[in-house]
N, C-alpha and C positions, 0 to 999 in steps of 0.2 A: 770295832773297826767298821767304817762306813761301807754300805753296800756299793757295788760297782757294776755298771752296765757298759759294755762296749758295743757300739753300732758301727759296723764297717761299711762305709758308703753313706755319704751325707747329702746325696741328691734328693729328688722329690720323694723317693720311697723311704729313705731314711728320715726325711723331714716328716713324712706322714706317720711313721712309727713314733717319732718324738712328740708329735701333736697328740697322739693317742695315749702316750705315757702321761702327758700333762692332763688330758681329760679324765684319765682314770686314776690319778695320783692318790685319791682318797682311799684306794685299795691298800696302800702301804700303811703298816702300823704307825701310829703317831710316834714321832721322834726318830724315825728311821732316816738317817741321812743317806743321800744317794749321789754318787758321782757318775755322770754320763759322759763317756769318752766317744767322740765322733772322729773316725779315722777316714780321711779323704784328702788327696792332694789338692782338690778343688774347693771352692768356697761352699760352705753348707747352704742348702736351699737349692740353687740351680745345679750344683755338681758339674760334671763334665759336659753332658749332653746339652744342658740349657745355660751354659756359661755365657756371661754377658759380653765376652771378648770376641765372639764369633761374628761373621760377616752380617752386617745389617740387611743384606739382601735376602737372607734366609727367613722364611716365614714358618709359622705354625700351620698345620693343615686342618685346624679346627677353628670355627668362628669364636670370637672372644667370649660370647655369651654361653658357649658350650664347654667352657673350661672352668673347673673348680677343684681346689685341693681340700675342700671342707665337707664334712659330713652334713647330712640333712635327714629328715624324717623317713626318707625312702630306704636308708641303709639299715638292714636287719643285723643288729649287733647288740651285745650285752652292755657296752659302755654308753656313756651319755653323748648326746649329739652336741656338737659345738659348731654352729653355723658360722659362715664367713662369706665375704663377697666373692662373686665370680671374677674372672679376669677382667671382663669389661666393666663391671661395677667398680672394681679397685682402680683401674686405670682411667676411668672416665671416658671410655671409648664407645663407639657405636657397636651394638651387640653383633652386627653382621660382619664386623671387620676381621680380616685375617692378619693378625699382628706379627711383627718380627719376633724371632726367638729371644732376642735380647729383652724384650718387654716381658715375656714369660719368665725369663731368668730373674728379672727384678721382682716380679710377683712372688716367685718361689722364695727369694731371699726375704721378702717381707713376711711371708707365711712362716718361715723358719724363725725369724725374730719374734713373731707373735707367739709361736709355740714355746720358745725359751722363756718369754715373759710370763707365760701362764703357769710355769712350773712353781711348785711350792718353794719357799725361801731356803729350805734345807736341801734342795736339789741343785747341783752345780753342773754346768755343761762345759766340757773342755774340747776344743777342736785341735786335732793333731794333723797338720797339713803334710801327710806322707802316706805311704802304702803299708797295709798290713800284709805280712808275708807268711804267717803261720799261726795256727791256734793249737795249743797243747794243753794238757791237764787231765786229771782223772774225772770220770763221769760224775762223781758225787762231790767233787771239790772245786775250788776256784780254778778258772781257766787262765791260761797265759796267752796273751795276744802279742806276738812279736812284730815289731815295726821296723821297716827298712832304715838302716843306719842308726838304730838305737840299741845300746848294749843290754838294756833291761826291758822285759815285757810289761805290758799293762796287765794288771790282775783284774779278773772279772768274775762276778757271780753268774753272769749270763752274757752271751755273745749273740748279736743279731747281725746277720749278713744281708745287707740291702745293696748289692753290688751293681745293679743296673746292667746296661749293655757293656759287654767286655770284648776286648780284642782276643783273637784266637789264632793258634797255629794253623797253617793251611792244611786242608784235607788232601788226600793223595792227588786228586786232579789239579788242585791249585799249586801244590808243591811241584808237580811236573811242569806245569805251565811257567811257573816262576823260574825254575831251573833252566828251561829252554830260553826264556827271555834273557837271563844273565849270560848264557853261553853265546847268544846271537846278537847281543846289543839291542834287544827290544825293550819295550816298556810294558810291564805287567803290574797293575794295581789290584791287589786282592781285595776281598770283601772288607769293608771298613765303614766307620761313620764318616760320611763324605766330608764334613767340615774339618776332619783331622787328616785327610789325604793330601799329600803333596802333589799338586796338579801341574807344577811347573814343567815336568818332562813332556807334557802334551803340547806339541808345538803348533803355532799358527798355520792354518791351511792344510795341515796333514790329516789324513783320515784316522779316526780312532774308533775301534770296535767297542761297543758298550753292551754288556750282557746284564739285563735287568731293567724293568720298566716301571718300577714303583717309586716310592718317595725318595729313596737314595738317588735314583736317576734324576728326579726333579731338582734336587740340590745340585747335582753335578751339572745339569743343563744351565742352571742359573749362574753358577760360579764360572763357567767357561764362556758365558755370553755377556750378560750384564756385568759380571765380575771382571771381565776383560775390556770393559769400556763400550760395549754395544748398548743400544737403546731401542725403545719401542716408540714409534710414531703412529699412534692408533693401533691398527691391526698389522702394521708393517714393521719388520725388524730392520734396523739400520746397523749393519756390522761395523765393528771397529777395525777389522782386518787382523785381529789377534786371535780369533777363534779357530780351533780345529774344526774338522767336519765330523760330526758324530753319527755313526751307523749303529742304531739301537735295535736290539731284538731281545726276545725272552721266550719262555715256554708258551705263553699266550700270544705274544707278539703285539700286544696292544697296551696302552697305558692303563693304570688304575682308573676306575670310573670317577668322574667328577663328583665333588661334594654337591649335595642337593641344595638348590638355591632358593627355596621357598619354605614357608612354615606350613605345617599340617593344620588345616582348620577342621572344626568338628571333632567328634569323638575319636580317640586313638583306637587301634585294634585292641581287643581284650587279650592281654598277655599276662602270664603264659596260658596257653590253651592245651597243647599236646606235649610240651616239654617243660614241665615245672618241677618244683621240689619233690613231689611224689614220684614222678617218673625217674628223676635222678637218683632218689633213694633206692628205687627198685633196681636200677642198673648197678649201683654200688653193692647191693645185697646179693647179686648173682653169685652162687657158689663157684662157678667156673670162670668168673670174670665176664667181660663183654668185648665184642669186636665193634670198632667204630662204624665201619661200613655196613655191617649186618644189623647191629642193634641200635646204634645211636643216630646215624644219618637218616634213616626213615622218619624218625621223630622230628629231626631238624627240618627236613624237607616238608613235612606236613605242617609244622608250625609256621614256617615262612609262607607257605602257600595259603594257610588260613588267614594270616595277616593281610596278604595281598588281596585276596578275594573279598574279605570283609570290607576293605576300603573301596574296592571297585563296586561292589553291589550296593553299598550304603551311600557312597558319594557320587557315583556315576551310574545309576541304575539304568539309564537309557542305553547303555552299552552292554547290557546283559539280557538274557532271554528267560530268566527264572527269578522268582523272589528269593531274597536272602535267606529267609527261614527255611524254605524247602532246600535250597542249595546247601546251606550249612549242615542240615540234618543228614543229607546224603554224603556230603564231604566227610563229616565226622565218622560215619559208619564205614567208609571205604579205606581199608588198610592196604589194599593192593594199589600200587602206583598206576598201573594200567587202568584200573577202574576209575581212579580219580581223574586221569587224563581224559577218559571218555566223557566223564561228567562235565569237565571244563570245556571240552570241545563242543558239547551240545549247548552249554549255557552261556558261553562267551564267544560271540561270532568272530571278533577280530583277533587274529593271532598276536597282534601287538599288545593286546590287553591280557594275554596269558603269561603266567610265570614259567619260564623254561630255564631252570638253574643250570642244566648242562650246557645250553647254548650261551648263557651268560658267562660261564666259566671258560669256555673255549670258543670264542666268537669266530676264530679263523680255522677251526677244525674243518678239513676238507675243502677249504677255499683255495683256489689257485689263480694266479695272475700270469698273463702272457709276458709281461715285462716288468722290470724294476720301476720304471716311471708310472706304469699303470697302477702298480701297488701303492706308490706314494699318493696318488690321487684318491685311490680307494680308501686308504686308511685315514686320509684327511676327512673324507666324507663320513667315515665311521665316527671319528672324534667329534665332528660338527654335530652329527645326529645325537651323540651322547650328551653333548652340552645342551642342545635344545631340549631333550627329554628331561634332563636332570634339573632344568630350570622352568619347567612347564607344569603348573598344578593339575593340568588335565591328566597327568600320569602320577597322581599322588599315591597310587598303590606302591610305587617305588619307595616313598617315604615310610609307608607302613612296614615294608620289608626291612628297611633300615632299623626301625624300632624293634622289630622281631629279632634281627641279628643281635642287637644289644642284649635282649632278654635271653636268647639262646647262649650267648657267650657267658653270661653270668652263671648259667647252669653247667655248661661244659667245663668251667674252671674247677668245679667240684670233682670232676672225673679224673683229674690228674693228667698224665701224659697221653694225649690222644693222637699223637703224630703231628707232623708239620703241615699237612695239606689244609686242615681247617683254618689255621691261623693265616695262611696265605690267601685263602678264599675270602675270609672275613675282611682282611685288609684291602683286597682288590675291590670288593663291593662297597664296603662301609667306611674305609679310611683312606680314600684317595685324595688327590690334590684339590685345592680350590679351583673353581672354574677359570679364574684369570690365568692360572698357570697353564691350563690346557689351551687357552687362546694364545698364550705365548708360544707354546709348542707348535701350534699351527703356523704362526708367523715365522718361526725358525725353519719349519719345513718348507714353506713357500720361498724363503730366502736361500734355501739350499745348504744351510748350516747344519741341519738335522735331516738324516735320512733313515727311513724305516727299513729294518733288515729282515723282519718276518718272525713267524712262530716256530716253535720247536727248533730254535737256533742251535746249530751244531758248530762247535769251534774246535779247530785242530791247529796245532803248532807244527808247521812243516815247511821245508824249502826256505827257511830263514824268515818266515812271516807267520802271522796269525791269519788263518783262513776260515771264513764262516759261510755256511750255506743254510738255506731254509726251504722246506717243501712249499712254502707260500709262493715263491717265485722259482719254479724249477729251472735249473741251469744257471742261475745267477750266483756269483761268488764275490764276497768282499775280502780283500786282502789289505792288511794293515800291519804297521810295526808297533802298534800300541793296543792294549786290551785293558779295559776297566771292568771289574766285577762290581756293578752298582747294586750292592745289597749289604746288609749287615751280616757279619759272620754268625753261623749257627751257635747258639749258646750251649756248647758241650763242655762238661767238666774235664774230660780227658785232654782236650786240645786247648782249653782256656790258657791264655797267657797270664792269668792271675795266679800267682804262686800259692796263695792261701787256698783257693778252691781246688787246685790240682793236688796239693798236699792233703787236704781234707779227704778227697776221694781216694788217694793212695793209701791212707790210713784206715779206710773201712767205711766211709760214707757211701751209701748206695746211689746208683745212677740208673736211669731208665734205659731201655734199648736205644733211644735217641740221644742219650748222653746228658739228660737233665738230672740235676740233684734231686733225689727223692726226699720229700718232707711230709710230715703229718698234715693232712689237709685241714685238720681242726684248728691248729695253732702255729703251723710252720716249723715245728721241731724237726731237726735233721734226723733222717732214719739211717740206721746201719744196714748191712747187707742181710741181716736176719729180720729186718723190719722193726727193730727196736728204736723208739725215739730217744734221742739224746736229751737228758733233762735240762741241759744248760746251753745248748746250741740251737739257734733258730735261723731260718733263711727265708727270704721273700723276694720275688721278682722273676725276671725272665730266665734266670739260670736254674730255676726250680720247676718241678712238674706241676706246680699249682700256680704257674705264671698267670698274671692277670692281664686285662686288656690295657693296662697302663697305670702309672702311679697317680694320675689324676683322671677325672672323668667329666661327663656331662652332669649338670645338676639334676637331681630328682630321678635318677635312673638306677638307684640301688647301690652304686659304687662298690662292686665286688672287692676291689683292692682295699677300699677303706674298711670293709668287713674283715679282711685278712689282717690288716694292720691292727685293728682293735683286738682281735682274738690273740694275736701274738703279744701285744702290749700287756693285756690282762694276764696272760700266762707268765710273762716275765715278772710283772709286779707280784703275782702270787708266789713265784719262786723266791724273789727277793724278800718278801715278807716272811716266808717260812724260814729262810736262812737267818734273818734278823732275829726271829723269835727263838731259834735254836741257839744263836750266839748269846742272847740275853739269859737263856736258861742255864 
C-alpha cells in the first residue's frame, strides 16, 4: 500500500511544507510510493488570502525584494537549501515596488508548481477543492480525513494542518454588538479578512465607525475610496461621491508606522546580542516556566536598545557624547532599565535620538485636544512626521531596530504562546503600510472622507446607534448606524469556524489560555492535554502556539517559518519511511 500524506490548507504555508517534502524526499526509503493530498477550496499556492481574484487595488505591505518563499543559507535547518527567486526577481520588478496581492498570488502559484515538479516520480499530488471537516483514527494507525460532501474519508499515514487565517465565531462583545445591530437595523461587520467582507451596506455619505488602525483598516480605506471610484490627484483626493465618512480609532489611536523608505548602509547591528539561542534555551529550561513581562520583555527591550544605539553611535557619532566602546560596555552591564535610561540621557543629548518603546507604543497616552478639529490637524502632523522620519536616513537607528525586531521574533517563536500584546506591538512597529498608503490617508483626512476618532476608543450600542468616545478629545462623541471591526479574528480553536479544528480540540487536542492549538515546537506535532505529541498529526501556522511571522519572509533573515516547515517535513518523511519499512517486513 502506498504511503499517504494529507495536507489541509494549500496556501503559502502548505506550499512551503510541500517544498520541504520535495527538498527532503531522499529521506524516504527507495521505492516508497507516496500520495500527497492537498485539501483546500482555493487554488494551491495562493490559497484564500492571496487568491488572484481579489481587488487589484490591494497591495502587499512589503517591498517586492523583501519577499521570498525559498530557503537560503541563513535558515538553520537539517534539510537542504533550495534557493529560488525573490518576488521582484521572479516578476522582473523594481525591488522597491509594493506590488498588488494578485502578483504575489501568481508568484505563490508558480512556487507551488515548482515544488510539485521537484518531487520524485513516485510521488503524486492530488488537490481536493473542498474543506476537511474532521480527522479521526487511532494514534498508531492510519488517520481518516473526512471531506465536506464526500462519503468516504482520505486515508493518511500523516496529516499536516496548515490552515492559515480562519474565520471565527464572535466573542461575547462582538456577539452582543451583532445582536444589537440586528435588533435595531444597524450594520455591524465583525473581524474578518477585509477582502472577504461585504461592504455594500456602508452607504455613501453616511458616517461609519471603524475600530482598528492596522493593515485591515488600510484595505478597508482603499476599497471604500478608490474602490468606489475616487482618485488621487497628487496629494489631493478627488471623491466620487460614493464614499462613506470613516471615523477611525483604536487602542493607540494612530495608524501603524510607515514602512522604512531607505536601505541601511554600513554594518548592520550585531544580532543577536542579548536575546539569542542561549537566552531562549535558558527561558525554556526554567522549572517554573517564565513570565513574558518579567522574564522576556527586559531582554527584548535591551536587544532593541542595543541595536538602536549601535547604529546611532557608529553611523551618527556627532549626535552622541561618548565613544561607542565605552557606551556599549556600560550598556551591557546595566540590567536595571533606570540605569540604562540614565546612561542614555547622559550620552545622547537629543531626546529624538533616544529609543523610548513606551512612547512609541502609546503615542497619544495622556495627550488631550480641545476640539475634534484640533485633533484632526494634530494627528495629520503626527503622520507627516512619521513619514518624514521613516524616509530619512538621518534616523537610521529606526532601521536597526527593525532588524532587531526580526531577530527577536525568531527567538520568541520558540517560546510558544506569549500572549497577543507582542504580536500587535511587532506589527505596529515593523509591519505597517507602505509610505504611499499613509500619504493617501492624509489626503482622505484633508478631504473630510476620513476622520480620526482617538485612542482608547470606547464603543457602546445604545439609543439605537453605535456611540464612540475617546479620552483624546474629551466630550466629543461619534454616533453612527454602522460599525466595522477592522482586524482579523483572533485564532482561537474554541471559536474557530473551521469544523476540523474545533473537533480536534473537543476530542482532546490541547490549547493555550489564549486559545491557540498547542504543538511540539520541535516539529509541529499536535499535543494532547497531557502534553503527549500525536505521532501522526502536525499543525503549523497562526492557529498554533508556535505561530510564525508569516509563511514567507525577507531573504537572508533566518526564515523561522521555513525552519518549522523543514522540521515538520522531515518528521513526516521519517514517519512515512518507518511505516513503509514495517509494511515491507
